[in-house]
N, C-alpha and C positions, 0 to 999 in steps of 0.2 A: 799637445799637453793640458794646456788652460783648457780646452774645448772639453776634452775627457771629465777633467774636475768639474767643469761648469754643468756636464749632463750629470754626472753621479750627485751633484750636491742637489741639481733639481729634481730627479728621482725620489732620493732622500726626503725632501721637503714636502714631495706629494704625496710620498707613502705616510710620512708623519701627518701630514693636515687629515689624511683620510682616517686615519686611527682615531686621531681627536675628535673628528666629525661622528664616528661611528660610536666613540664612547659619550658624546654629547647625547647621541640619538637612543642609545640604549638606557642612558638614566632615566632619560624621558618615559620610554618604554616601560621600564620596571616600576617606575612611580606611579604609572597608569595603571598596571597591574596588582599593585598594592592596594591603591584606592579601590580596585574593582574585586577585593577581598582574596585574589588568588595567593596561595601559599607561597614563600619565598623558595623553597625547596624546588618546585617545579621549573624555576627560570635558572637554568645551569649556564654558568661562565667559567671560562679560564680562570678568572680573578676569584670568583665566589666559591668554586670547587674545582681545582683542577684535576683531581684524580676522576670525579663523574663526568666532568667535562671531556676527558682523553677517552674514556670507557665510552659513553655516547657517540662521541666522533668518530667512533672506528669505521676506517674506510678499507673494506677488503680488497678491492680492484686496483692493484697498483699500476694500471694503464694510466689514470688520471693523475693530475697534480694534486698534491694534499691541500685540501681546504680547511680553514680554521674560520667556523661561522661566529658572527658576534656572539651569540647564544644559542643554548638548545633548551626547547620548551617542551614540558611533557604531560600533556593533558589526560585528564581522565574524566572528563563528562563534557557536554555540550556546550556547557555555560564556560568552561575552560577556553574551549576553542572561539567561542564567540568573544571572549574577552581578548584574545590574542589576536585578533583579528582588529577589533576595534583600538586597540593600544598599538599594536603595530602599523596600522594606517595614521595615526595621529603622529606617533614617533618618525614616520616616512621612513619605517623598515620593511623591506621585501621578506615576507614569509614563505618557507619552503616545505611543504609535505614530505615526511618520511613515514613510509608505512613498515616496509620491509628491507630498505635499503639495497634493492637487487637491480635499481635501473641500470639497463646496460650501458648508458650513455653517462652515468655518474650524476642524472639530474638531479636525484633525490639528496644529494652531498650539499646544494647551495652553493653560494660564495662566502668569499670573507666578509661581505658586506649584508650577510643574510641572517635571519633567525631560523632556525630549523625546528619545525612543529612534528616533535617524534611521537607516535599513536601507540608505542609500545603498551601502552596500560588501558587504550580504548580495544581492548579485545574481547569483549564477552562474547559469550554464543548462547543464544535463547531458542530452545526448541518447542517448536508448536505442531505436536504430533497429530491433534485433530485435524488441522487444516494443511497439514505436510508442508511446513515452511520452517525457516528457523531465520532469526535476527542476528548479524555479527558485526562488530566494529571492525575498522579498517586494519589496526594493527593484529589482529588474529593471523596467525600464520596457518599455511595451507595444512601443516601438521596437525595443528590444535584442531581445525575443522574437521579432517577424516577422523581422529580419535574421538573428538566428542559425539560426531552423530553416530560412529559405529557402535559405541559403548553405550548410547542411550535408544536402544532399539533397533541397532542394525540399520539406519539409515546411511544415505550418499547424497553426493552431488560429484559432477563430471570437473574434475581441478586438476593441474598439473602434476608434474612428477616431481618437482623440487619443493620438498616439505618447508623450507625456511623462507619462500616467497610469501608476503602477505595478502590479505583480501584486497586491501584498499588498492595498489596498482594493478594487480591481477583482474579484477574486476572490470575496472574503468577502461582497460585498453581492450577489452572484448572478452578475454576470458578461455583461450583455447585448451582443448583436453582430448586426450586420445579416446575419449568416450563421445565429444561433441558431434560425430557423425549421427548417433543416437539421440543424444540429450540437449544438442544444440551447445552455443557457447555460454559462458558464464551470462552474459548479459540477457541471453533469450529465457534465463532463468531467473531474472530479476523480477521482485515484485514491487519494490518501492526502494527510493533513495532518501537517505537524510543528509542533508548538508548545511553547512553555514556560508552565506552569500560574503560578497566583498564589504556589506554595510556591515557585517556581523548578525544579519538575521538567520535564524533557524528556519529552515526550508526544508518541507516535504516535496518530493517529484515523483509522482506515479501515472499510471495512463488517465486519470480523472484530475489530477492537482498539478499544476504547474508544468503542462504537457511540453511546452518547448523546452523546458530544463529537462525533462524525461527523456526526450528525444536527443539532446547533446550530451548527456551524460553516459549514456551506453554508447561507448568506443572513444570517448573525448580523450582516452590514454594521459598524458603528460599535459594534456592542451591546457589544464587549469582554469577552471570556470568559478570552482569552489573548491571547500575542504569539506570531504565527505565524512560523516560522524557515524553513519551506520547502513548498513544494505539489508533488504529482507528478499530472501531467495527461496525457490521450490526445491525440496528435497525428493529422493525415492527411495522405496524400499530396496535398499542394497541387498539385505539378506538373502533376497528371493532371486537373484540374477544368478545365472551361470554363465561364466565365462568359457570361451575356447580360443588360446592364445596358439598360432601355428606359425614358425620361422622356419626361413630357407637361406641359406648361404651362399654366396657365388663369390668367385675371385674377382680380384679388381678389374682386370681386363674385360669383364662381362659387364661392366658399368653402363656403355650404351645399349646394349641389348636388354637388359634389365630397366632400362629407363623407356624404352621402348615397350617393352612389354607393360609396364606401369600404368600408361594412358590407355592402353588396350583394358587393363585389368580394371580399371577405374570406371571404364564403359561399361562394362561387364557388371560390375557393382551396382552401377546407379539404375541400369535396367532389372536386376534380380534381387538385390539385398542392399538397399543404400545406406543402411546403418552400421555396416562394416567399416570399420578403419584398417587401413594399410598404409604404414610406412616404410620408406627406404631410407636406409642410413649406411653411409660408406666412410670408410677408413684405410689405414696402412694394412689391416687385416684381410679388407675384402669388402663386399657389398652384402648388406643384410636386410631381407625382406620380413616384416612381422606384420602379421593379421590378427587383429582381435575382433571377434565376434561378441555380441553381446544378447543372450537370450534373456528376455524381462516379460514375465508373463503379462504385465499390463500394458507395454508399450510394442514389444517385439517378441513374439511366444514362438516362432519359429526357430529350429535347431538351427547349427552350424553344419549339417549333413551335405548340402548341397555346396555350399562355399568352399569346405574342405575336398571336394570333388574336383571342383574347377579350378583352386589354386594352382596345383601343379601342371594343369595344361598351360597355363599363362608364364608361370615360372618354371620351366623344365631344367633339367640337368643341373639340379643345384648339388653342391659340395656335401651340405649336411641338411639335414631337416631335423624338425621336432614340432610335436604338437602336445598341448596341454590341456587339461582342463582344470579351472579353478574357481574359487568363489571371488566376489568382488574384492574384499580384504585382502585376499591372498594375492591377487592381480596388484593392486595398489602397492603393497609392500613388494613385491617381485621388482616392479618397474621403477620404485623410488630412488631419487637419485642420491639420497643420504638414509643410511639405515643404522642399525644397532647392532654389534656383535653379540652372538648368542654364546657364551662359555661352552666348550665341550665339556663333558664328564671329567672330572679330575681322579679317579680311581677306577680301578677294574671290576666289572659288575655293577656301577653306578646305574640307577634306573635314568633314562632318558627322558627329558622334560616332556611334558605332555603337549601338542600343538595349541592349547590354549595356553599354556604357560609361555609359550613362545610369542605368540600373540599379543598377550598382555604386556610382554616386555618391548615389543615393536609399539603399541598404542601410549604407553606408558612416557617411551622414550620421545614419540612425536610431541604429544602435551606437554612436556617439558622443556622443549626447544625456545631459543631465543634467537633473534637475529644476528646475534653476537658471534655465534658459533660456525658462521660462515668462514673456510677456509682463506688466508691472504694470497692471491695470487695475480697473475697477469690475465685477463680474460678480454676476449675478443670475440663479437657476434654481428653478423650481417645477416640480413633476410631480404627477399623480394617476393612476390607473388608471382605466379605463371598463370597467365589465363587463354594459353594456346597449345595446341597439341606437339609435342614433341618428338622426332625419330630418331633412330640409330643414327641414321647418317648425317643428321644434325649435330652429333656429339664428339666427332671425331678430335676437334681442338679442345672441346673440354675434358675428354679421356687423357688427352697429353698432360694436362695440367692435373687433374685426378690423380695420376700415375705417379704424380710427384709429393702428394700429400704428406705433410710431415706427421709423425705418430701421436702428436699433441691437438691433432685437428681433427674435424669431422664435418660431412655435409648431410643433411637430411632433408627428406622431402615429407611433407605433411599435408594429407587430402582436406580439401575444403568441399564438402560435399553432405549429400544426407540432410539433416536438420540445421546443418549452418547456412545452406544454400535455400531453404524453404523462405526468410524473409527477403525483401527487397532490399537493394543497394542503399535505398532513400529512407528505409523505414526508420531507421536512427542513426546515430554518426558514425557508426562502423559501415566503411563503404565497400568492404573486399568481398561480397556475397558471390560474386560472380567469377571468382579465381577457381582455378584447378586445383591448384595445390599451393604451398608454400615452401620455399628453399631457405634452409636455414644453415647457414656455415658458423661453426664455432671452433675456436683455438684457445688454448690456455697454457700458460707457463709458468714456473716455478722461479724463472730468474730472466732477464731481460733480453737474453739472447733466443732463448726459446719462443719468447714473445715476438721478438722481431723475425724469425723465419716463420713463425706461426702468420703475422700480418703482411708479411710479403706473399706468401702462399696465397693468403685470402684475396687480395688484391689482385692477383694474375687471374684467379678464378672469376673475380666478379667481372674482369673485362672480358674473357672469352665467353662468358654466360650470359652477355648483355642481352643475346637476340631471344633468351626466354624472359626478360624481366618484363612485367606488365606496367612498370613505372609506378607501382606502388608498394610502401613498406608497412608490415605488422607494427603499429604504433607501440606494442609491448616490448619490442624491441627497439627503441630509439637510436638513432646513428647521428653521433655529431657531424659526421664526414658529409652527410648530405645537405645540398644546397637547396634544395627545392623540398623540405621537408614537410613542410604543410600539404601540397600538394601529394606525395607519397602516402602521407599517414590519412589524408581525409577525403581527397580527390574531389569531385563534384559535390560534395557534402561540406565544403569549406566555407564557401559563401555564407550558407545559412548557418553555420556554426560562429561566423564573425559576428551576425547579426544578434547571436542570443548571448554571445558573450559580452557584446557592448551594452544590451539590456539589462544583464546580470551584474556587472562589473565595470560601469560607465567610464570609470576613470582609468580602467587597466592596473588595477592596484595588484590584483595576482597574475604575477608574471614571472615566468623562467627562460631560459634559455631558449627552448622552443614551446614555448605557450603560445595560445590562439591569440592574435593580436586584436584589438578593437577596431582596426580600421586597416584596410591594405590598399 
């Protein structure tokens, strides 16, 4: 009994001392920010404004323990970011960047001893039509970018399907898209990065300036070398594109044969039209093959005729098939993981809304999105790259587990070919250029029981699928369960990344749970 009381008293004292120390550090930080001319409303703590603090500290993924950071800082300029780095360093408080709050390992939520740098107001998008690029802040959401580019001249860029993901995290981790086979990853379309280093200096990195930083930031993910304040990215004339989407559905027991044919199909695509993207998605309802062909008069003017003729030969005996022809923006809206409900006509004989009106409603909805609209749920994700050929006879154990997939889980296979595979794996920090495809497991749940069932199935699938695992993981899907996460994210590029990290952050001030160390 005495021992229990002693342990309780000891823990109570430690927690109390930690809070007292954080209060002392925060007061030093806040005074420094005030002396640097930073408006007090930009530094939000639970004491200064509990309502705003709770709103800004929204944590949608229930998988992780709730975190109460010391404060949340909301910069609106490069100078603001410089000030928070200088003041954070002087006060010995860790800073954690938060662009869209989508980190699958909860890394952007920080810790109870950190200050969150919330980039929601650094979300400007400036378009240069003459030189076909745009400049964007890290806090701009994918939905913002899609809407802005399209409504200002019919421009586009290859981005993901989740409209509430922010550009900061998406771009730095690589930035995979369903159009990447033709246009490459987001980092392949980067022209320039602006950031603040660990000394509070505003720095520009591009192919001719700070080339080591330019190499490292393209694929660094959550490795945390600096705080990005803007990206300059190439864009394309999306209004000129013609897209073909072919879909084929199979029963769940066909999973091994579909995967066997998938590898053969990717071989055919590589030889005949490597700009095609074909994904496999599996779930309780079956196995779903989706092929996306983009006809771009400037990059890929060939029609989808040959691809459509070949697809059924590699994926025969489908239970359902569909082919549609769409514009770029129709495809983006159709594949989006978040959409706006268009109301039905309310009375007999009412005129239907024109396609333009419907499109405008979607784009206006995307423009108005905030990262706070994400549903609160349990979300689990794991991923691994595959760099060897998979045959049907290798998948019998996997099939047994796949047959038990919960209705709240899915497994997807995303190709890594075409423009993605053109650069060498050492041309920048993104090391996964030699992968054939990426395997992504996703489970969600509205309650703990659903999450538990999903996690149990996911772990079982990972065990039987180990033979496929190349040993690498996509850094935009960080995973706290990984013991060797640095190698899995960066592979043979890790040593160079550590050297660059040490140069630009010699004291290791920028750090998080899975950041790159300055020594190893």
